[in-house]
C-alpha positions as CSV (number, residue, x, y, z in Angstrom):
1,M,-60.7,74.0,-25.1
2,K,-58.7,71.1,-26.5
3,L,-59.0,67.8,-24.8
4,P,-55.7,66.0,-23.9
5,Q,-54.5,63.4,-26.4
6,E,-54.6,60.7,-23.6
7,L,-58.3,61.3,-23.0
8,I,-59.2,61.3,-26.7
9,N,-57.3,58.0,-27.3
10,G,-58.7,56.5,-24.1
11,L,-62.2,57.3,-25.3
12,I,-61.4,55.7,-28.7
13,I,-60.2,52.6,-26.9
14,F,-63.4,52.5,-24.9
15,I,-65.7,53.1,-27.9
16,V,-64.0,50.4,-30.1
17,I,-64.0,47.8,-27.3
18,A,-67.7,48.6,-26.5
19,A,-68.6,48.3,-30.1
20,F,-66.7,45.1,-30.5
21,F,-68.3,43.4,-27.5
22,L,-71.8,44.7,-28.4
23,S,-71.4,43.3,-31.9
24,M,-70.1,40.0,-30.5
25,E,-73.2,39.7,-28.3
26,A,-75.5,40.7,-31.2
27,L,-73.9,37.9,-33.3
28,G,-74.1,35.4,-30.5
29,Y,-70.3,35.0,-30.0
30,S,-70.1,36.5,-26.5
31,N,-69.6,33.1,-25.0
32,L,-66.3,32.6,-26.9
33,F,-63.8,33.7,-24.4
34,Y,-60.8,33.7,-26.8
35,L,-62.4,36.5,-28.8
36,R,-61.8,38.8,-25.8
37,F,-58.1,38.6,-26.5
38,L,-58.7,40.7,-29.6
39,N,-59.3,43.8,-27.4
40,I,-55.5,43.9,-26.8
41,F,-55.2,45.2,-30.4
42,F,-57.7,48.0,-29.7
43,V,-55.6,49.1,-26.7
44,L,-52.4,48.8,-28.8
45,Y,-54.0,51.1,-31.4
46,G,-55.0,53.8,-28.9
47,V,-51.7,53.8,-27.0
48,N,-49.7,53.8,-30.2
49,R,-51.7,56.9,-31.4
50,T,-50.8,58.7,-28.2
51,I,-47.1,57.9,-28.4
52,K,-47.0,58.9,-32.1
53,A,-48.8,62.2,-31.3
54,N,-46.3,62.9,-28.5
55,L,-43.4,62.2,-30.8
56,S,-44.8,64.4,-33.5
57,Q,-45.1,67.2,-31.0
58,G,-41.4,66.8,-30.1
59,K,-41.9,65.0,-26.8
60,K,-39.2,62.4,-27.0
61,R,-38.5,61.7,-23.3
62,L,-39.1,58.1,-22.3
63,A,-40.7,58.9,-19.0
64,T,-43.1,61.4,-20.5
65,N,-44.2,59.1,-23.2
66,A,-44.5,56.1,-20.8
67,A,-46.7,58.1,-18.4
68,S,-48.9,59.3,-21.3
69,A,-49.2,55.8,-22.7
70,I,-50.2,54.3,-19.4
71,I,-52.7,57.1,-18.7
72,T,-54.3,56.4,-22.1
73,S,-54.7,52.7,-21.6
74,F,-55.9,53.2,-18.0
75,I,-58.6,55.5,-19.2
76,G,-59.8,53.0,-21.8
77,V,-59.7,50.1,-19.4
78,F,-61.4,52.0,-16.6
79,L,-64.2,53.3,-18.9
80,S,-64.7,49.7,-20.2
81,A,-65.1,48.4,-16.7
82,I,-67.6,51.1,-15.8
83,G,-69.4,50.5,-19.1
84,L,-69.7,46.7,-18.2
85,I,-71.2,47.6,-14.9
86,F,-73.9,49.8,-16.5
87,Y,-74.5,47.3,-19.3
88,S,-74.8,44.4,-16.9
89,Y,-77.4,46.2,-14.7
90,S,-79.4,47.1,-17.8
91,K,-79.4,43.5,-18.9
92,G,-80.6,42.0,-15.6
93,G,-77.8,42.5,-13.0
94,D,-76.1,39.4,-11.5
95,S,-78.2,37.0,-13.6
96,Y,-76.6,38.5,-16.7
97,I,-73.1,38.1,-15.3
98,Q,-73.8,34.4,-14.9
99,T,-74.1,34.1,-18.7
100,L,-70.7,35.6,-19.3
101,P,-67.5,33.4,-19.6
102,K,-66.1,32.5,-16.3
103,T,-62.4,32.5,-17.2
104,F,-61.3,35.2,-14.8
105,L,-59.6,35.2,-11.4
106,F,-62.5,33.8,-9.4
107,A,-64.6,30.7,-8.9
108,G,-68.2,30.3,-8.1
109,N,-70.9,32.8,-8.9
110,P,-69.4,36.3,-9.1
111,S,-71.4,39.5,-8.7
112,I,-71.2,42.4,-11.1
113,N,-68.8,44.2,-8.9
114,T,-66.5,41.1,-8.5
115,Y,-66.5,40.5,-12.3
116,S,-65.9,44.1,-13.1
117,I,-63.0,44.4,-10.6
118,C,-61.4,41.3,-12.0
119,L,-61.8,42.7,-15.5
120,L,-60.3,46.0,-14.3
121,F,-57.2,44.2,-12.8
122,E,-56.8,42.1,-16.0
123,G,-57.1,45.3,-18.1
124,I,-54.5,47.1,-15.9
125,A,-52.1,44.3,-16.3
126,S,-52.5,44.2,-20.0
127,S,-52.2,48.0,-20.2
128,V,-48.8,47.8,-18.4
129,I,-47.6,45.1,-20.8
130,V,-48.9,47.1,-23.9
131,T,-47.2,50.2,-22.7
132,M,-43.9,48.4,-22.1
133,L,-44.0,46.8,-25.5
134,L,-44.7,50.0,-27.3
135,M,-42.2,52.0,-25.4
136,L,-39.5,49.4,-26.3
137,Y,-40.6,49.6,-29.9
138,W,-40.6,53.4,-30.1
139,N,-37.5,53.8,-28.0
140,N,-35.4,52.4,-30.7
141,R,-37.0,54.5,-33.4
142,F,-36.3,58.0,-31.9
143,T,-33.4,59.4,-30.1
144,T,-33.7,61.7,-27.1
145,D,-32.2,65.1,-27.0
């Protein structure tokens, strides 16, 4: 049984983001919030792989590719949020969350769930933006039938 391209690329996004953040923490750079913005490149990479795979299979409809791209990015973002929850609990729970950068949508002392939900919303918003940018890029490269 062959896994769908969206799932494979969503897993790639999750694995690369997890490896990036784990290496940032191991090197002591996890408190630098601006390094988090680099994860957008990992999402761009995974979504671009999905769109290129669809185009190579002859799927040139804009709606089909857009849905495939958004599903790919949502899988990566959702798995990353779930991974953060498990990792946070393994590192001490809410006390670990207090050590993370507080540049999200909330103020005060967030819980693991609050932090993860805000991360999920931020990821969904960036996924939509990435999908729109890549669809605009690829829309001009290929014509539909």
